[in-house]
VEXDREN-2710 file (C-alpha; in Angstrom, 1 decimal):
% VEXDREN-2710
k/r/px/py/pz
1/MET/0.1/0.0/0.0
2/GLU/1.2/3.4/-1.4
3/LYS/1.5/6.0/1.5
4/GLY/-2.0/8.0/1.6
5/ASP/-3.7/4.9/0.1
6/SER/-6.7/3.9/1.8
7/PRO/-6.5/0.7/3.8
8/VAL/-7.9/-2.2/1.4
9/ARG/-10.9/-4.0/3.4
10/ARG/-11.9/-7.7/2.3
11/TRP/-15.5/-8.9/2.5
12/GLU/-14.4/-11.5/4.6
13/ASP/-13.0/-9.5/7.5
14/LEU/-16.5/-7.9/7.6
15/ASP/-17.6/-7.8/11.1
16/ASN/-19.9/-10.5/11.9
17/ASP/-22.8/-8.6/13.6
18/ILE/-23.1/-6.4/10.5
19/LEU/-22.7/-9.1/8.0
20/VAL/-25.4/-11.1/9.6
21/LYS/-27.4/-7.7/9.7
22/ILE/-26.8/-7.7/5.6
23/LEU/-27.6/-11.4/5.4
24/GLN/-31.0/-10.9/6.8
25/SER/-31.9/-8.9/3.7
26/PHE/-31.2/-11.9/1.4
27/ASP/-34.1/-14.5/0.4
28/LEU/-33.7/-17.9/1.6
29/PHE/-32.5/-19.2/-1.9
30/GLN/-29.6/-16.7/-2.2
31/LEU/-28.4/-17.1/1.7
32/ILE/-28.2/-20.8/0.9
33/TYR/-26.9/-21.5/-2.3
34/ALA/-24.8/-18.4/-3.1
35/VAL/-23.8/-16.1/0.0
36/PRO/-21.7/-19.6/1.0
37/GLN/-19.8/-19.6/-1.8
38/VAL/-18.3/-16.2/-1.4
39/CYS/-15.7/-17.4/1.4
40/ARG/-15.3/-19.2/4.6
41/ALA/-16.5/-16.0/6.9
42/TRP/-19.6/-15.5/5.0
43/GLN/-20.4/-19.3/5.1
44/LEU/-20.2/-19.5/8.7
45/ALA/-22.2/-16.3/8.8
46/CYS/-24.9/-18.0/6.9
47/SER/-25.3/-20.7/10.5
48/ASP/-25.9/-17.6/12.5
49/PRO/-28.7/-18.5/14.6
50/LEU/-30.3/-14.6/14.1
51/LEU/-30.8/-15.7/10.3
52/TRP/-32.4/-19.1/11.5
53/LYS/-35.5/-18.2/13.7
54/THR/-37.6/-18.7/11.0
55/LEU/-37.9/-21.1/8.2
56/ASP/-40.2/-19.9/5.5
57/LEU/-40.5/-22.4/2.5
58/SER/-44.1/-20.4/1.3
59/VAL/-42.3/-19.8/-2.1
60/LEU/-41.8/-23.4/-2.7
61/GLN/-44.7/-25.3/-4.2
62/SER/-44.8/-29.2/-5.0
63/ASN/-45.2/-30.4/-8.6
64/PHE/-48.3/-32.2/-8.7
65/ILE/-51.4/-34.3/-9.6
66/ARG/-54.2/-35.0/-7.5
67/ILE/-55.1/-38.6/-8.1
68/LEU/-58.2/-40.8/-6.8
69/THR/-56.9/-43.1/-4.3
70/GLU/-54.6/-42.3/-1.3
71/PRO/-52.7/-40.6/-0.7
72/TYR/-54.9/-38.8/-3.5
73/VAL/-52.2/-36.4/-4.5
74/PHE/-48.8/-37.7/-6.6
75/VAL/-45.4/-35.4/-6.2
76/ASP/-43.0/-36.0/-9.1
77/THR/-40.0/-37.3/-8.2
78/PRO/-37.5/-34.1/-9.1
79/SER/-40.1/-31.8/-6.9
80/ARG/-39.6/-34.2/-4.0
81/GLU/-35.9/-34.5/-4.5
82/LYS/-35.9/-30.8/-4.8
83/LEU/-37.3/-30.3/-1.1
84/THR/-35.2/-33.3/0.2
85/ARG/-32.4/-31.5/-0.4
86/LEU/-33.0/-28.0/0.6
87/LEU/-34.5/-29.2/3.8
88/LYS/-30.9/-31.1/4.2
89/ILE/-29.2/-28.0/3.5
90/CYS/-31.6/-25.9/5.7
91/MET/-31.4/-28.0/8.8
92/ASN/-27.7/-28.3/8.4
93/LEU/-27.2/-24.3/8.3
94/SER/-30.0/-24.0/11.3
95/HIS/-28.6/-26.2/13.9
96/GLY/-31.6/-26.7/15.4
97/ASN/-32.4/-22.9/15.9
98/ILE/-35.6/-22.8/13.6
99/GLU/-38.4/-21.5/15.7
100/THR/-41.1/-21.0/13.1
101/LEU/-41.5/-23.1/10.0
102/ILE/-43.9/-22.2/6.9
103/PHE/-44.9/-24.6/4.4
104/HIS/-46.9/-23.5/1.1
105/TYR/-50.6/-24.8/0.7
106/ASN/-49.7/-26.9/-2.1
107/LEU/-45.9/-28.2/-0.9
108/TYR/-47.1/-31.9/0.2
109/VAL/-44.3/-33.3/2.3
110/ASP/-44.1/-36.8/2.8
111/ASP/-43.2/-39.0/5.8
112/ASN/-39.9/-39.2/5.6
113/GLN/-39.2/-35.5/5.1
114/LEU/-41.7/-34.9/8.0
115/THR/-39.8/-37.3/10.2
116/TYR/-36.5/-35.5/9.5
117/THR/-37.4/-32.0/9.8
118/ALA/-39.1/-32.8/13.3
119/ASN/-36.0/-34.0/14.4
120/ARG/-34.0/-31.2/13.2
121/CYS/-36.0/-28.5/14.7
122/PRO/-37.1/-29.6/18.7
123/ARG/-37.2/-26.1/19.2
124/LEU/-40.0/-25.5/17.1
125/LYS/-42.9/-22.6/18.7
126/ARG/-45.1/-22.2/15.7
127/LEU/-45.7/-24.7/12.5
128/VAL/-47.8/-23.4/9.0
129/MET/-48.6/-26.8/7.4
130/PRO/-51.8/-26.9/5.5
131/ALA/-51.4/-29.9/3.3
132/TRP/-51.5/-33.1/5.0
133/GLU/-52.5/-35.4/2.1
134/LYS/-49.2/-37.5/1.9
135/LEU/-48.6/-38.0/5.5
136/GLU/-49.6/-41.1/8.0
137/LYS/-50.9/-40.8/10.9
138/PRO/-47.8/-42.8/12.8
139/ALA/-45.2/-39.8/10.7
140/ILE/-48.0/-37.1/12.2
141/ARG/-47.4/-38.5/15.8
142/ARG/-43.7/-38.6/15.6
143/ALA/-43.5/-35.5/14.2
144/PHE/-45.4/-34.1/17.3
145/ARG/-43.6/-36.0/19.7
146/LYS/-40.6/-33.7/19.2
147/TRP/-42.4/-30.3/19.3
148/LYS/-42.8/-29.9/22.9
149/ASP/-42.7/-26.3/22.8
150/LEU/-44.7/-25.9/19.9
151/GLU/-47.5/-23.0/20.5
152/SER/-49.3/-22.0/17.4
153/LEU/-50.4/-24.3/14.4
154/THR/-51.7/-23.9/11.1
155/MET/-53.9/-27.1/9.4
156/PRO/-56.0/-28.4/7.3
157/SER/-59.3/-30.4/8.4
158/LEU/-59.6/-33.7/8.7
159/GLU/-61.9/-37.0/8.2
160/LYS/-61.3/-38.0/11.1
161/PRO/-59.6/-35.8/13.5
162/ALA/-59.7/-37.7/17.1
163/TYR/-56.5/-39.8/16.7
164/VAL/-54.3/-37.0/15.0
165/ILE/-55.8/-33.9/17.5
166/LYS/-55.6/-36.1/20.8
167/LYS/-51.8/-37.1/19.9
168/ILE/-50.7/-33.7/18.9
169/ALA/-52.5/-32.4/22.6
170/ARG/-50.4/-35.2/24.3
171/SER/-47.5/-34.1/23.1
172/CYS/-47.8/-30.3/22.7
173/LYS/-49.0/-28.8/26.1
174/LYS/-48.2/-25.4/25.1
175/ILE/-50.5/-25.0/22.1
176/ALA/-52.5/-21.9/22.4
177/GLU/-53.0/-20.7/18.8
178/LEU/-54.7/-22.9/15.9
179/LYS/-56.0/-22.2/12.4
180/ILE/-58.0/-24.8/10.6
181/MET/-57.5/-24.4/6.6
182/GLY/-61.2/-26.2/5.9
183/PRO/-64.5/-27.1/7.0
184/CYS/-65.2/-27.1/11.2
185/ASP/-67.6/-29.5/11.4
186/ILE/-69.6/-30.7/14.6
187/LEU/-67.0/-33.6/15.2
188/PHE/-64.2/-31.4/14.6
189/ALA/-65.6/-29.1/16.6
190/SER/-66.1/-31.7/19.6
191/THR/-62.6/-32.6/19.1
192/LEU/-61.0/-29.8/19.8
193/VAL/-63.2/-29.4/22.8
194/SER/-62.1/-32.7/24.3
195/PHE/-58.4/-32.6/23.1
196/LEU/-57.5/-28.6/23.1
197/PRO/-59.6/-27.0/25.8
198/ASN/-56.7/-24.2/26.4
199/LEU/-57.1/-23.0/23.1
200/LYS/-57.0/-18.9/23.4
201/VAL/-56.9/-17.8/19.6
202/LEU/-58.7/-20.2/16.9
203/SER/-59.3/-19.1/13.2
204/VAL/-61.9/-21.0/10.9
205/ARG/-62.1/-18.4/8.6
206/CYS/-63.3/-18.9/4.6
207/THR/-65.1/-22.5/5.6
208/GLU/-68.2/-24.0/5.9
209/LEU/-69.2/-24.1/9.8
210/SER/-72.1/-25.0/10.9
211/LYS/-74.0/-22.9/13.8
212/SER/-74.2/-26.4/15.9
213/ALA/-70.2/-26.6/15.7
214/LEU/-69.8/-22.9/16.3
215/VAL/-71.8/-23.2/19.8
216/ILE/-69.9/-25.8/20.7
217/LEU/-66.6/-24.2/20.4
218/LEU/-68.3/-21.1/22.1
219/GLU/-69.5/-23.1/24.5
220/GLY/-66.5/-25.6/25.1
221/LEU/-63.5/-23.7/24.7
222/LYS/-63.7/-21.7/28.2
223/GLN/-60.2/-20.4/27.6
224/LEU/-61.0/-19.1/24.1
225/LYS/-59.7/-15.2/24.1
226/VAL/-60.0/-14.9/20.3
227/LEU/-62.4/-16.4/17.7
228/ASN/-62.2/-15.5/13.8
229/ILE/-65.1/-16.9/11.7
230/SER/-64.9/-14.3/8.8
231/HIS/-66.1/-15.1/5.3
232/CYS/-67.4/-18.3/6.5
233/ILE/-70.7/-19.6/4.9
234/ILE/-72.7/-20.5/8.3
235/THR/-75.3/-22.9/8.4
236/GLU/-78.0/-24.3/10.6
237/ASP/-79.7/-27.9/9.9
238/LEU/-83.6/-27.7/10.0
239/PRO/-85.5/-31.3/10.6
240/PRO/-86.5/-33.0/7.5
241/PRO/-87.5/-32.3/4.7
242/ALA/-86.2/-28.7/5.1
243/PRO/-83.1/-28.1/3.6
244/THR/-79.9/-27.1/5.0
245/LYS/-80.3/-23.1/5.7
246/ILE/-77.7/-20.7/5.2
247/LEU/-77.8/-17.5/7.6
248/THR/-77.2/-14.0/6.6
249/GLU/-76.4/-13.0/10.3
250/LEU/-75.9/-14.1/13.6
251/ASP/-78.2/-14.4/16.1
252/GLU/-78.4/-13.1/19.5
253/SER/-77.8/-16.3/21.2
254/ILE/-74.4/-17.2/18.9
255/LEU/-73.6/-13.3/19.7
256/GLU/-74.1/-13.6/23.7
257/LYS/-71.8/-16.5/23.8
258/ALA/-69.2/-14.5/22.1
259/SER/-69.6/-11.6/24.4
260/ARG/-66.7/-12.8/26.5
261/LEU/-64.2/-12.8/24.1
262/ASP/-61.7/-10.1/23.8
263/LYS/-62.4/-10.5/19.8
264/PHE/-65.2/-12.0/17.7
265/LEU/-64.0/-11.6/14.0
266/THR/-67.1/-12.1/11.6
267/CYS/-68.0/-10.8/8.1
268/MET/-71.0/-11.9/6.4
269/SER/-71.4/-9.6/4.0
270/ASP/-72.9/-9.8/0.1
271/SER/-70.4/-7.3/-0.7
272/CYS/-67.2/-8.8/0.7
273/ILE/-64.9/-10.2/-1.9
274/MET/-63.9/-13.0/0.1
275/CYS/-67.2/-14.0/1.4
276/GLN/-67.9/-14.0/-2.1
277/ARG/-65.3/-16.3/-3.0
278/THR/-66.1/-18.9/0.0
279/ARG/-70.0/-18.9/-1.4
280/ASN/-68.7/-19.9/-4.8
281/ASP/-66.3/-22.3/-3.7
282/GLU/-69.1/-23.9/-1.6
283/GLY/-67.4/-23.5/2.1
284/PHE/-64.4/-25.4/0.4
285/MET/-61.9/-22.7/-0.7
286/ARG/-59.5/-23.3/-4.0
287/TRP/-56.8/-21.7/-2.8
288/TYR/-54.6/-22.1/-5.7
289/LYS/-56.9/-19.8/-7.5
290/TYR/-56.1/-17.2/-5.4
291/GLU/-52.3/-16.6/-5.1
292/ASP/-51.2/-15.7/-1.9
293/LEU/-54.1/-15.1/-0.2
294/TRP/-54.2/-18.3/2.0
295/LYS/-51.6/-16.5/4.0
296/VAL/-53.6/-13.9/5.1
297/ASP/-56.0/-14.0/7.9
298/GLU/-57.6/-11.2/10.4
299/VAL/-55.6/-12.8/13.4
300/LYS/-51.7/-10.8/13.2
301/SER/-50.3/-13.5/15.1
302/LEU/-51.8/-16.2/12.2
303/ALA/-51.1/-14.4/9.0
304/ILE/-48.1/-15.2/6.9
END
């Protein structure tokens, strides 16, 4: 260096705290594929715990087709292998520090991928996983056994929820927030009351919800503080031969039961676009038609 010249700073000499601050602005694929190639110092910085509090895979979707037999979804081999590679890289870099894990609505995880992820994410507090079609019950049970600290869960509706909800409740004593991406019938509502009675926040937005199921939730979840039923089709079963009635407003008995809540979020407006979409999809939202709207929730802590 000649006299009077400014000292030359190398990227690898950058203070680690500053470097990590910069890396927080990078997207996932830059972080795991590009940054580690710069130098050894940058490779080490990619493992900083601050970068791995959240693993957001909501930009990644499976290449799949729906089929008529179980598991009702076929994911092609390249798509499955891509997810496996990505999970391995992320788990190696994160060193077990992931607290929030988000999967896309159309990202289908198989049993082996779920088991591997659960083993490598022992500190998980929030899981957003609305697609369970390819998962067997034992794999779900094994995964939730690892997540003792889980507090928030976004999941699909289940045809036979008792077994799965019971196993989740037995392992995850801290669950306080739940979002269900699908219909919530009387059976599902009764299962929640039986096995997750301490829920404080529940969202069942944009789906078909019977009045009876709503009553079960309001009466049975004694600790509930926030309930979101925005854009739902609220139905009432009448004695046969009368058809099922779709309510246009909530009656006083429901409003009285909900008055104890801190927040009771509702929307049943003919002018609301989301209410219209729920009706057009007959209470079972086809989220693939609506870009990233599946990420939205009126409850801030459940939105993505």
